[in-house]
MARDRENVO-409588 format. One record per residue (C-alpha): residue in one letter; residue number from 1; x, y, z. Coordinates in pm, whole numbers. Layout:
MARDRENVO-409588
<site><r>A</r><k>NUM</k><X>X</X><Y>Y</Y><Z>Z</Z></site>
...
***
This chain:
MARDRENVO-409588
<site><r>M</r><k>1</k><X>1739</X><Y>-8244</Y><Z>-646</Z></site>
<site><r>T</r><k>2</k><X>1514</X><Y>-8365</Y><Z>-368</Z></site>
<site><r>D</r><k>3</k><X>1460</X><Y>-8185</Y><Z>-38</Z></site>
<site><r>A</r><k>4</k><X>1487</X><Y>-8508</Y><Z>164</Z></site>
<site><r>P</r><k>5</k><X>1840</X><Y>-8563</Y><Z>296</Z></site>
<site><r>L</r><k>6</k><X>1996</X><Y>-8906</Y><Z>309</Z></site>
<site><r>V</r><k>7</k><X>2084</X><Y>-9033</Y><Z>655</Z></site>
<site><r>D</r><k>8</k><X>2423</X><Y>-9205</Y><Z>662</Z></site>
<site><r>T</r><k>9</k><X>2490</X><Y>-9536</Y><Z>833</Z></site>
<site><r>N</r><k>10</k><X>2691</X><Y>-9369</Y><Z>1110</Z></site>
<site><r>I</r><k>11</k><X>2381</X><Y>-9175</Y><Z>1218</Z></site>
<site><r>L</r><k>12</k><X>2174</X><Y>-9494</Y><Z>1229</Z></site>
<site><r>I</r><k>13</k><X>2447</X><Y>-9662</Y><Z>1434</Z></site>
<site><r>H</r><k>14</k><X>2448</X><Y>-9375</Y><Z>1686</Z></site>
<site><r>T</r><k>15</k><X>2071</X><Y>-9405</Y><Z>1717</Z></site>
<site><r>Y</r><k>16</k><X>2077</X><Y>-9768</Y><Z>1819</Z></site>
<site><r>T</r><k>17</k><X>2411</X><Y>-9802</Y><Z>1998</Z></site>
<site><r>E</r><k>18</k><X>2385</X><Y>-9780</Y><Z>2376</Z></site>
<site><r>E</r><k>19</k><X>2728</X><Y>-9628</Y><Z>2439</Z></site>
<site><r>S</r><k>20</k><X>2705</X><Y>-9351</Y><Z>2177</Z></site>
<site><r>R</r><k>21</k><X>2755</X><Y>-8998</Y><Z>2312</Z></site>
<site><r>N</r><k>22</k><X>2547</X><Y>-8872</Y><Z>2018</Z></site>
<site><r>K</r><k>23</k><X>2260</X><Y>-9115</Y><Z>2074</Z></site>
<site><r>A</r><k>24</k><X>2003</X><Y>-8853</Y><Z>2186</Z></site>
<site><r>K</r><k>25</k><X>2062</X><Y>-8624</Y><Z>1887</Z></site>
<site><r>A</r><k>26</k><X>2063</X><Y>-8915</Y><Z>1643</Z></site>
<site><r>M</r><k>27</k><X>1747</X><Y>-9059</Y><Z>1796</Z></site>
<site><r>E</r><k>28</k><X>1572</X><Y>-8722</Y><Z>1772</Z></site>
<site><r>L</r><k>29</k><X>1648</X><Y>-8701</Y><Z>1399</Z></site>
<site><r>I</r><k>30</k><X>1536</X><Y>-9058</Y><Z>1324</Z></site>
<site><r>Q</r><k>31</k><X>1223</X><Y>-9033</Y><Z>1542</Z></site>
<site><r>K</r><k>32</k><X>1116</X><Y>-8714</Y><Z>1361</Z></site>
<site><r>C</r><k>33</k><X>1119</X><Y>-8914</Y><Z>1040</Z></site>
<site><r>F</r><k>34</k><X>933</X><Y>-9214</Y><Z>1184</Z></site>
<site><r>L</r><k>35</k><X>669</X><Y>-8972</Y><Z>1319</Z></site>
<site><r>G</r><k>36</k><X>630</X><Y>-8803</Y><Z>980</Z></site>
<site><r>K</r><k>37</k><X>771</X><Y>-8468</Y><Z>1094</Z></site>
<site><r>L</r><k>38</k><X>1077</X><Y>-8498</Y><Z>869</Z></site>
<site><r>K</r><k>39</k><X>1136</X><Y>-8673</Y><Z>539</Z></site>
<site><r>L</r><k>40</k><X>1464</X><Y>-8862</Y><Z>507</Z></site>
<site><r>C</r><k>41</k><X>1618</X><Y>-9096</Y><Z>252</Z></site>
<site><r>V</r><k>42</k><X>1804</X><Y>-9415</Y><Z>330</Z></site>
<site><r>S</r><k>43</k><X>1984</X><Y>-9630</Y><Z>76</Z></site>
<site><r>L</r><k>44</k><X>1966</X><Y>-10005</Y><Z>71</Z></site>
<site><r>Q</r><k>45</k><X>2342</X><Y>-9991</Y><Z>122</Z></site>
<site><r>N</r><k>46</k><X>2291</X><Y>-9796</Y><Z>449</Z></site>
<site><r>I</r><k>47</k><X>2046</X><Y>-10056</Y><Z>574</Z></site>
<site><r>G</r><k>48</k><X>2286</X><Y>-10339</Y><Z>490</Z></site>
<site><r>E</r><k>49</k><X>2579</X><Y>-10162</Y><Z>655</Z></site>
<site><r>F</r><k>50</k><X>2364</X><Y>-10094</Y><Z>963</Z></site>
<site><r>C</r><k>51</k><X>2268</X><Y>-10462</Y><Z>991</Z></site>
<site><r>S</r><k>52</k><X>2626</X><Y>-10577</Y><Z>961</Z></site>
<site><r>A</r><k>53</k><X>2797</X><Y>-10317</Y><Z>1179</Z></site>
<site><r>S</r><k>54</k><X>2541</X><Y>-10305</Y><Z>1458</Z></site>
<site><r>I</r><k>55</k><X>2574</X><Y>-10677</Y><Z>1526</Z></site>
<site><r>R</r><k>56</k><X>2934</X><Y>-10751</Y><Z>1424</Z></site>
<site><r>K</r><k>57</k><X>3107</X><Y>-10432</Y><Z>1539</Z></site>
<site><r>Y</r><k>58</k><X>2882</X><Y>-10305</Y><Z>1820</Z></site>
<site><r>G</r><k>59</k><X>2739</X><Y>-10629</Y><Z>1958</Z></site>
<site><r>A</r><k>60</k><X>2375</X><Y>-10534</Y><Z>1914</Z></site>
<site><r>N</r><k>61</k><X>2104</X><Y>-10790</Y><Z>1970</Z></site>
<site><r>P</r><k>62</k><X>2024</X><Y>-10954</Y><Z>1634</Z></site>
<site><r>E</r><k>63</k><X>1647</X><Y>-10954</Y><Z>1704</Z></site>
<site><r>M</r><k>64</k><X>1656</X><Y>-10581</Y><Z>1780</Z></site>
<site><r>T</r><k>65</k><X>1860</X><Y>-10515</Y><Z>1467</Z></site>
<site><r>N</r><k>66</k><X>1612</X><Y>-10716</Y><Z>1261</Z></site>
<site><r>S</r><k>67</k><X>1321</X><Y>-10521</Y><Z>1411</Z></site>
<site><r>I</r><k>68</k><X>1485</X><Y>-10185</Y><Z>1337</Z></site>
<site><r>T</r><k>69</k><X>1571</X><Y>-10296</Y><Z>984</Z></site>
<site><r>Q</r><k>70</k><X>1212</X><Y>-10403</Y><Z>918</Z></site>
<site><r>A</r><k>71</k><X>1087</X><Y>-10069</Y><Z>1052</Z></site>
<site><r>L</r><k>72</k><X>1321</X><Y>-9878</Y><Z>821</Z></site>
<site><r>L</r><k>73</k><X>1219</X><Y>-10088</Y><Z>522</Z></site>
<site><r>R</r><k>74</k><X>845</X><Y>-10054</Y><Z>593</Z></site>
<site><r>S</r><k>75</k><X>835</X><Y>-9685</Y><Z>687</Z></site>
<site><r>K</r><k>76</k><X>689</X><Y>-9465</Y><Z>417</Z></site>
<site><r>N</r><k>77</k><X>865</X><Y>-9167</Y><Z>576</Z></site>
<site><r>F</r><k>78</k><X>1207</X><Y>-9301</Y><Z>474</Z></site>
<site><r>A</r><k>79</k><X>1248</X><Y>-9286</Y><Z>96</Z></site>
<site><r>K</r><k>80</k><X>1451</X><Y>-9591</Y><Z>-10</Z></site>
<site><r>L</r><k>81</k><X>1729</X><Y>-9527</Y><Z>-260</Z></site>
<site><r>H</r><k>82</k><X>1824</X><Y>-9803</Y><Z>-500</Z></site>
<site><r>Y</r><k>83</k><X>2129</X><Y>-9834</Y><Z>-719</Z></site>
<site><r>E</r><k>84</k><X>2204</X><Y>-9984</Y><Z>-1059</Z></site>
<site><r>A</r><k>85</k><X>2507</X><Y>-10133</Y><Z>-1232</Z></site>
<site><r>S</r><k>86</k><X>2587</X><Y>-9783</Y><Z>-1364</Z></site>
<site><r>T</r><k>87</k><X>2616</X><Y>-9664</Y><Z>-1003</Z></site>
<site><r>F</r><k>88</k><X>2922</X><Y>-9885</Y><Z>-959</Z></site>
<site><r>E</r><k>89</k><X>3089</X><Y>-9721</Y><Z>-1257</Z></site>
<site><r>K</r><k>90</k><X>3018</X><Y>-9373</Y><Z>-1119</Z></site>
<site><r>A</r><k>91</k><X>3145</X><Y>-9483</Y><Z>-776</Z></site>
<site><r>L</r><k>92</k><X>3474</X><Y>-9598</Y><Z>-927</Z></site>
<site><r>L</r><k>93</k><X>3520</X><Y>-9257</Y><Z>-1087</Z></site>
<site><r>L</r><k>94</k><X>3441</X><Y>-9081</Y><Z>-758</Z></site>
<site><r>T</r><k>95</k><X>3686</X><Y>-9308</Y><Z>-575</Z></site>
<site><r>E</r><k>96</k><X>3965</X><Y>-9193</Y><Z>-806</Z></site>
<site><r>K</r><k>97</k><X>3862</X><Y>-8827</Y><Z>-823</Z></site>
<site><r>Y</r><k>98</k><X>3820</X><Y>-8772</Y><Z>-447</Z></site>
<site><r>K</r><k>99</k><X>4061</X><Y>-9041</Y><Z>-318</Z></site>
<site><r>M</r><k>100</k><X>3782</X><Y>-9192</Y><Z>-110</Z></site>
<site><r>Q</r><k>101</k><X>3680</X><Y>-9537</Y><Z>2</Z></site>
<site><r>F</r><k>102</k><X>3466</X><Y>-9730</Y><Z>-244</Z></site>
<site><r>W</r><k>103</k><X>3156</X><Y>-9770</Y><Z>-25</Z></site>
<site><r>D</r><k>104</k><X>3146</X><Y>-9397</Y><Z>51</Z></site>
<site><r>A</r><k>105</k><X>3180</X><Y>-9333</Y><Z>-322</Z></site>
<site><r>M</r><k>106</k><X>2901</X><Y>-9581</Y><Z>-387</Z></site>
<site><r>L</r><k>107</k><X>2674</X><Y>-9394</Y><Z>-149</Z></site>
<site><r>A</r><k>108</k><X>2761</X><Y>-9060</Y><Z>-314</Z></site>
<site><r>A</r><k>109</k><X>2694</X><Y>-9206</Y><Z>-658</Z></site>
<site><r>T</r><k>110</k><X>2361</X><Y>-9346</Y><Z>-536</Z></site>
<site><r>M</r><k>111</k><X>2268</X><Y>-9001</Y><Z>-410</Z></site>
<site><r>M</r><k>112</k><X>2357</X><Y>-8842</Y><Z>-743</Z></site>
<site><r>E</r><k>113</k><X>2158</X><Y>-9096</Y><Z>-942</Z></site>
<site><r>N</r><k>114</k><X>1856</X><Y>-9043</Y><Z>-715</Z></site>
<site><r>N</r><k>115</k><X>1885</X><Y>-8661</Y><Z>-719</Z></site>
<site><r>V</r><k>116</k><X>1961</X><Y>-8633</Y><Z>-348</Z></site>
<site><r>S</r><k>117</k><X>2186</X><Y>-8339</Y><Z>-267</Z></site>
<site><r>T</r><k>118</k><X>2216</X><Y>-8349</Y><Z>115</Z></site>
<site><r>I</r><k>119</k><X>2348</X><Y>-8612</Y><Z>353</Z></site>
<site><r>Y</r><k>120</k><X>2345</X><Y>-8621</Y><Z>733</Z></site>
<site><r>T</r><k>121</k><X>2683</X><Y>-8773</Y><Z>817</Z></site>
<site><r>E</r><k>122</k><X>2994</X><Y>-8746</Y><Z>1028</Z></site>
<site><r>D</r><k>123</k><X>3215</X><Y>-8838</Y><Z>731</Z></site>
<site><r>E</r><k>124</k><X>3390</X><Y>-8523</Y><Z>611</Z></site>
<site><r>I</r><k>125</k><X>3469</X><Y>-8669</Y><Z>268</Z></site>
<site><r>F</r><k>126</k><X>3111</X><Y>-8613</Y><Z>153</Z></site>
<site><r>G</r><k>127</k><X>3154</X><Y>-8237</Y><Z>198</Z></site>
<site><r>K</r><k>128</k><X>3432</X><Y>-8240</Y><Z>-61</Z></site>
<site><r>I</r><k>129</k><X>3216</X><Y>-8388</Y><Z>-336</Z></site>
<site><r>E</r><k>130</k><X>3079</X><Y>-8142</Y><Z>-585</Z></site>
<site><r>G</r><k>131</k><X>2700</X><Y>-8124</Y><Z>-569</Z></site>
<site><r>I</r><k>132</k><X>2670</X><Y>-8281</Y><Z>-222</Z></site>
<site><r>N</r><k>133</k><X>2591</X><Y>-8085</Y><Z>92</Z></site>
<site><r>A</r><k>134</k><X>2719</X><Y>-8276</Y><Z>397</Z></site>
<site><r>I</r><k>135</k><X>2567</X><Y>-8186</Y><Z>734</Z></site>
<site><r>N</r><k>136</k><X>2699</X><Y>-8321</Y><Z>1062</Z></site>
<site><r>P</r><k>137</k><X>2387</X><Y>-8321</Y><Z>1284</Z></site>
<site><r>F</r><k>138</k><X>2607</X><Y>-8334</Y><Z>1594</Z></site>
<site><r>N</r><k>139</k><X>2783</X><Y>-8007</Y><Z>1511</Z></site>
<site><r>K</r><k>140</k><X>2635</X><Y>-7738</Y><Z>1736</Z></site>
<site><r>N</r><k>141</k><X>2678</X><Y>-7474</Y><Z>1466</Z></site>
<site><r>I</r><k>142</k><X>2445</X><Y>-7643</Y><Z>1221</Z></site>
<site><r>K</r><k>143</k><X>2075</X><Y>-7580</Y><Z>1218</Z></site>
<site><r>R</r><k>144</k><X>1846</X><Y>-7877</Y><Z>1162</Z></site>
***
């Protein structure tokens, strides 16, 4: 397993959403990675979800979203996780086993196939998956 945690889409959304109460903490985490003080992973799925949700759901400026997306894709400090056709099969099994939504299962399967054991997320379902350590960076009891 790799030491670099994956950052979930909800953390990226908090970072770049003006009205988020967790914006400062999310921004601190993401900036540490951009500055090379912390290594994080991001899946291509996360980047796609960020692009879609930030504009469609949160009304973000498309040019800003494009700029952030390009920065994530170009940054060497964010390891990019890819997935294969086999990842879909594993995700379907996880969906059934943990009674979870498909896209969360897809992200978990992508982590497993890329040997990533930790995810920064607010989604509690990831903490129920065997082999995945889910950390909510907004929880005051958790050390970062």
